[in-house]
C-alpha positions in Angstrom: 241.2 -114.9 -111.3 240.1 -115.1 -107.9 240.0 -119.2 -108.0 238.0 -119.9 -110.6 239.8 -123.4 -111.5 237.6 -125.5 -109.3 234.0 -123.8 -110.4 235.3 -124.5 -114.5 236.8 -128.1 -114.0 233.7 -129.1 -112.4 231.4 -127.7 -115.2 233.9 -128.8 -117.9 233.9 -132.4 -116.4 230.3 -132.8 -116.1 229.5 -131.5 -119.7 232.0 -133.8 -121.0 230.5 -136.6 -119.0 227.1 -136.4 -120.6 228.6 -136.2 -124.4 230.8 -138.9 -124.0 228.4 -141.2 -122.3 225.7 -139.4 -125.3 228.3 -141.0 -127.7 229.1 -144.1 -126.9 225.3 -144.8 -125.8 224.0 -143.6 -129.5 226.9 -145.8 -131.4 226.1 -148.8 -129.5 222.2 -148.5 -129.4 221.0 -145.8 -130.9 217.2 -146.8 -130.9 217.5 -146.6 -127.1 219.4 -143.6 -127.1 216.7 -141.8 -129.3 214.0 -143.3 -127.6 215.8 -141.5 -124.2 215.7 -138.4 -125.7 212.6 -138.3 -126.8 211.3 -139.9 -124.3 207.7 -138.0 -123.5 207.3 -136.9 -119.2 203.6 -134.9 -120.3 201.5 -135.9 -123.2 199.0 -132.9 -124.0 200.5 -130.4 -121.8 200.7 -126.4 -122.6 204.6 -126.1 -123.1 206.7 -128.5 -125.1 206.6 -129.6 -129.2 203.6 -128.3 -131.0 202.3 -131.0 -133.5 199.0 -130.8 -135.3 196.4 -133.8 -133.7 192.5 -133.8 -135.3 193.5 -130.2 -136.4 194.0 -128.9 -133.6 197.3 -128.2 -131.5 198.5 -130.1 -128.8 201.7 -130.2 -127.2 204.1 -133.0 -125.5 206.7 -132.2 -122.5 210.0 -134.0 -123.8 212.9 -134.6 -121.7 215.3 -132.5 -124.3 212.3 -130.0 -124.4 212.8 -129.7 -120.6 216.4 -129.2 -121.0 217.3 -127.7 -124.1 214.1 -125.1 -124.1 213.8 -124.7 -120.0 216.7 -126.0 -118.4 219.2 -124.1 -121.1 217.5 -120.7 -119.9 219.7 -120.3 -116.9 222.4 -121.2 -118.7 222.0 -118.7 -120.8 220.9 -116.1 -118.2 224.3 -116.9 -116.1 226.1 -115.6 -119.9 223.8 -113.1 -120.1 224.6 -111.8 -116.4 228.5 -111.7 -117.4 228.2 -109.6 -120.2 225.4 -107.2 -118.9 228.4 -106.6 -115.9 230.9 -106.2 -118.4 228.9 -103.5 -120.5 227.1 -101.7 -117.3 229.8 -101.1 -114.5 231.9 -98.2 -114.4 234.9 -100.5 -114.7 232.8 -103.4 -116.8 235.6 -105.1 -119.3 233.8 -104.7 -122.4 233.6 -100.3 -121.9 236.3 -98.2 -122.9 239.3 -98.2 -125.4 240.8 -101.0 -123.4 238.0 -103.3 -125.2 237.9 -102.2 -128.7 240.7 -104.4 -129.7 239.0 -107.6 -128.2 236.0 -106.4 -129.8 237.1 -105.8 -132.9 238.8 -109.5 -132.9 235.4 -110.9 -132.0 233.8 -109.8 -135.7 236.8 -111.0 -136.9 236.2 -114.5 -135.2 232.8 -114.4 -136.4 233.3 -112.9 -139.6 235.7 -115.8 -140.7 234.1 -118.9 -139.3 231.1 -117.6 -141.8 233.1 -117.1 -144.7 234.7 -120.3 -144.6 231.9 -122.3 -144.1 229.7 -120.4 -146.7 232.7 -120.5 -149.3 233.4 -123.8 -148.5 229.6 -125.2 -148.9 229.7 -123.6 -152.4 232.7 -125.3 -153.5 231.0 -128.7 -152.3 227.7 -128.1 -153.9 225.6 -128.2 -151.2 225.1 -124.1 -150.0 221.8 -124.7 -150.5 221.4 -128.0 -148.0 223.7 -126.3 -145.2 223.5 -122.3 -145.8 221.1 -122.7 -142.5 223.8 -123.7 -140.1 226.7 -120.5 -141.0 226.7 -119.3 -137.1 227.2 -122.7 -135.7 231.1 -122.3 -136.1 230.9 -118.5 -134.6 230.5 -120.0 -131.2 233.2 -120.0 -128.7 232.5 -121.9 -125.6 234.0 -119.6 -123.0 234.5 -122.5 -119.9 236.6 -124.9 -122.1 238.4 -121.9 -123.9 239.2 -120.9 -120.7 240.8 -124.3 -119.0 242.8 -124.2 -122.5 244.1 -120.8 -122.5 245.3 -121.3 -118.8 247.0 -124.5 -120.3 248.7 -122.6 -123.2 249.1 -119.4 -121.3 249.3 -119.5 -118.0 246.5 -118.1 -115.9 249.0 -114.5 -115.4 249.5 -114.0 -119.1 247.8 -110.8 -120.6 246.2 -113.1 -123.3 243.9 -115.0 -120.6 241.9 -111.5 -120.1 242.5 -110.7 -124.0 240.7 -114.2 -124.6 237.6 -113.7 -121.8 237.0 -110.5 -122.9 236.3 -112.2 -126.7 234.4 -114.9 -125.4 232.0 -112.8 -123.6 231.5 -110.7 -126.3 231.2 -113.7 -128.6 228.2 -115.1 -126.5 226.4 -111.8 -126.3 226.9 -112.0 -130.2 225.7 -115.4 -130.4 222.6 -114.4 -128.3 221.6 -111.9 -130.5 222.1 -114.2 -133.7 219.8 -116.8 -131.9 217.0 -114.3 -131.5 217.2 -112.7 -134.8 218.2 -115.3 -137.2 216.9 -119.3 -135.4 213.2 -118.3 -134.3 211.6 -121.5 -132.8 208.2 -121.2 -134.5 206.5 -118.7 -136.6 207.2 -114.6 -135.5 204.5 -113.4 -132.9 206.6 -110.7 -131.7 203.8 -109.2 -129.9 204.4 -111.8 -127.3 207.3 -109.9 -126.6 205.6 -107.3 -124.9 205.0 -109.9 -121.9 208.3 -110.8 -121.8 209.6 -106.7 -121.7 206.7 -106.0 -119.7 207.4 -108.0 -117.5 211.2 -107.6 -116.6 210.4 -103.4 -117.0 207.8 -103.9 -113.6 210.0 -105.9 -111.8 212.6 -103.8 -112.0 209.9 -100.8 -111.2 208.0 -102.3 -108.1 210.5 -104.6 -106.8 214.3 -102.3 -107.7 213.6 -98.9 -108.6 210.5 -98.1 -106.2 212.1 -99.2 -103.1 215.5 -97.5 -103.9 213.5 -94.2 -104.5 211.2 -94.4 -101.5 214.9 -95.0 -98.9 216.9 -91.8 -100.7 218.1 -90.2 -97.8 217.4 -92.8 -95.3 221.1 -94.8 -95.2 218.6 -97.9 -92.7 217.2 -98.3 -96.5 214.2 -100.0 -94.7 212.0 -100.4 -98.1 215.1 -102.1 -100.0 216.1 -104.6 -97.0 212.1 -105.5 -96.4 211.6 -106.5 -100.1 215.0 -108.3 -100.0 214.4 -110.0 -97.1 210.7 -110.8 -97.6 210.6 -111.0 -101.4 214.0 -111.6 -102.0 214.1 -113.7 -105.4 210.7 -114.4 -105.9 209.3 -111.4 -108.1 212.0 -111.9 -110.4 211.1 -115.8 -111.0 207.7 -114.7 -111.6 208.5 -112.2 -114.2 211.4 -114.7 -115.6 208.7 -117.1 -116.2 206.4 -114.5 -118.1 209.3 -113.4 -119.9 210.2 -116.8 -120.8 206.6 -117.6 -122.0 206.6 -114.3 -123.9 209.7 -116.2 -125.9 207.9 -119.0 -126.7 204.8 -117.8 -127.8 206.6 -115.3 -129.8 208.7 -117.4 -131.8 211.9 -116.6 -130.4 214.0 -119.6 -128.7 212.4 -119.9 -125.2 216.3 -120.8 -123.8 216.9 -117.2 -124.2 213.6 -115.9 -122.6 215.1 -115.0 -119.3 217.5 -112.4 -120.7 215.3 -109.0 -120.2 214.8 -110.4 -116.6 218.9 -110.2 -116.1 219.2 -106.3 -115.9 216.6 -106.3 -113.9 217.8 -107.6 -110.8 219.5 -105.3 -108.3 223.2 -106.2 -108.7 226.7 -104.9 -107.1 229.1 -102.3 -108.7 231.7 -103.9 -109.3 232.5 -107.9 -110.7 235.7 -110.4 -110.2 235.2 -111.6 -113.5 233.5 -114.5 -115.2 233.7 -117.6 -113.3 235.1 -116.2 -110.1 234.2 -118.1 -106.8 235.0 -114.4 -104.9 231.5 -113.2 -106.6 229.9 -116.0 -104.4 230.7 -113.3 -101.3 228.8 -110.2 -102.9 225.2 -109.6 -101.1 223.6 -108.0 -103.9 220.8 -110.3 -105.5 222.3 -110.5 -109.0 225.8 -112.8 -107.7 223.3 -114.1 -104.9 221.4 -115.9 -107.8 224.4 -116.7 -110.1 225.6 -118.4 -107.2 222.5 -120.7 -106.2 222.3 -121.4 -109.6 225.8 -123.0 -110.3 225.0 -126.2 -109.2 221.7 -126.5 -111.1 223.1 -125.4 -114.3 226.1 -128.3 -113.9 223.0 -130.3 -113.8 221.5 -128.7 -116.8 224.8 -129.1 -118.8 225.4 -132.7 -118.0 221.9 -133.5 -119.2 222.5 -130.9 -122.3 225.8 -133.0 -122.9 223.9 -136.3 -122.8 220.7 -135.1 -124.8 222.4 -133.4 -127.8 226.0 -135.1 -128.2 224.8 -138.3 -128.9 225.9 -138.6 -132.7 226.7 -141.8 -134.4 230.2 -141.7 -136.5 228.1 -142.7 -139.7 226.9 -139.4 -139.7 230.1 -137.9 -140.8 229.6 -135.9 -143.8 229.9 -132.4 -145.4 228.5 -130.2 -142.8 231.0 -132.2 -139.8 233.6 -130.7 -141.9 232.6 -127.2 -142.7 231.3 -126.7 -139.3 235.3 -127.8 -138.0 237.1 -126.0 -140.6 235.2 -122.9 -140.2 236.1 -123.0 -136.7 240.0 -124.0 -136.6 240.8 -122.0 -139.9 238.4 -118.9 -139.6 238.6 -118.5 -136.3 242.3 -118.2 -136.0 242.6 -116.2 -139.2 239.7 -113.8 -138.4 240.7 -113.6 -135.0 244.5 -112.2 -136.0 243.6 -110.1 -139.3 241.0 -108.1 -137.5 242.6 -108.1 -133.8 245.9 -106.8 -136.1 244.3 -104.2 -137.7 242.6 -102.6 -134.5 245.8 -103.0 -132.3 248.1 -101.1 -135.4 246.3 -99.5 -138.4 243.5 -98.7 -136.3 246.1 -97.5 -133.2 244.1 -99.3 -130.3 247.2 -101.5 -129.5 247.2 -104.8 -127.4 247.8 -105.3 -123.9 251.0 -105.0 -122.9 252.9 -108.2 -122.5 251.2 -109.5 -125.2 252.1 -110.3 -128.5 250.3 -110.2 -132.6 251.3 -113.6 -132.9 249.4 -114.3 -129.3 246.3 -113.7 -131.5 246.9 -116.4 -134.0 246.6 -118.8 -130.7 244.0 -116.9 -129.5 242.3 -117.9 -132.1 242.8 -121.7 -132.0 241.7 -121.7 -128.4 238.5 -119.7 -129.5 237.9 -122.3 -132.0 236.5 -124.8 -129.5 232.8 -124.1 -130.0 231.4 -127.4 -127.9 228.7 -126.2 -125.6 227.5 -123.2 -127.8 227.8 -124.8 -131.4 226.1 -127.7 -130.6 223.1 -126.0 -129.5 222.7 -123.6 -132.2 223.4 -126.8 -134.3 220.2 -128.4 -132.5 218.2 -125.1 -133.8 219.6 -124.6 -137.0 218.6 -128.0 -138.6 215.9 -130.3 -137.9 216.7 -133.6 -136.2 218.3 -135.6 -139.1 221.3 -136.5 -141.0 222.5 -132.6 -141.7 222.3 -131.8 -138.1 224.2 -134.8 -136.4 226.8 -134.2 -139.2 227.1 -130.4 -137.9 226.8 -131.4 -134.4 229.6 -133.9 -134.8 231.6 -130.6 -136.3 231.0 -129.2 -133.3 232.4 -132.2 -131.2 235.3 -132.1 -133.7 236.3 -129.0 -132.5 237.8 -130.4 -129.3 240.7 -130.8 -131.6 241.3 -127.5 -131.4 242.7 -127.4 -127.8 245.9 -129.8 -129.2 246.1 -127.2 -132.3 246.4 -124.9 -129.3 248.8 -126.4 -127.8 250.8 -127.0 -130.8 250.7 -123.2 -132.0 251.4 -121.9 -127.9 254.9 -124.3 -128.8 255.3 -123.0 -132.5 255.0 -119.3 -131.6 257.3 -119.7 -128.4 254.3 -118.8 -126.0 255.7 -118.1 -122.4 253.5 -119.1 -119.8 252.8 -116.5 -117.1 252.1 -118.3 -113.8 250.0 -116.4 -111.2 
């Protein structure tokens, strides 16, 4: 996997550190913790939470908004980069027949949790209260799942690649769900013209046109001039416009950089998610991702710090709905859909992978953490239901233990290398 361990470990440790500090802080002094989360950086600013004041709309920039709505846009941009490469490259991992079984298993890993979550909610009589959180247990945290997957299967096991394909597809579906089902305000889709217009303009002017002018010239003077003189700046400006368009459209602004990612020049190959080898690729997309590595790690620390501070007294029905949706719905859904794709549909499994490995992969994919926390924060307004749902996302770390137990029970043989 091209030396991914250090990257994922740093990512994971910072996120976990932020979450642990938040949990301890919130349970020792909840008042000071929430004061910190809602700390006002700039009042009456042009971005932030909108509220009525004297009949006029004013905005306030808080620390929580800065991280969740602005900083996390770079995290989702990196996730989108991996999805885009997997789809667009000739040898992309989500292209062709080889990707069909993981893609179908991904669908099971989403429908299974939704069925468990909503079904149990109906049985418990809390459907009306919690139904908006149906997407929370569909999430799979790529980095943590990869870490646990390596522990269970070993770095060289074909199940690891299957897991990563599933997690990337899950992320892609999650981005679509966030955009469609969880608007951040009243929808004003006309603002998306600004977002996609900025993406189209920067693609034509800074990507397509220079290459068009360089046809037949191996020295590529125009493309070289754009790269050396303009660098990432046209895409940063377009990204700001796109982000603002998403915010004003009512779609969560953390998704605001997604239209820009396909417009950035990219290499014709990829080494896979978290691959350190990609830092040696010279295309602008990989160059940007490499330079975002440390800022995004910093953002994820604060994301954990600002979102995981839940009091243990908040544990309630949504906690168990999210947790059971993950640890029951994911393994069952992934196994049933994966088995159906592999055998009745005759799409097969990767060589060296068994049917029971799908169950273990399901438990590994049940670690929802980062994305599950994010969805919980937008699915419910701040309050006891949101806190209870977040606790379920945090408890999904228990799926790591279940994954190890399942690996032992199904006699998974580690493959190192």
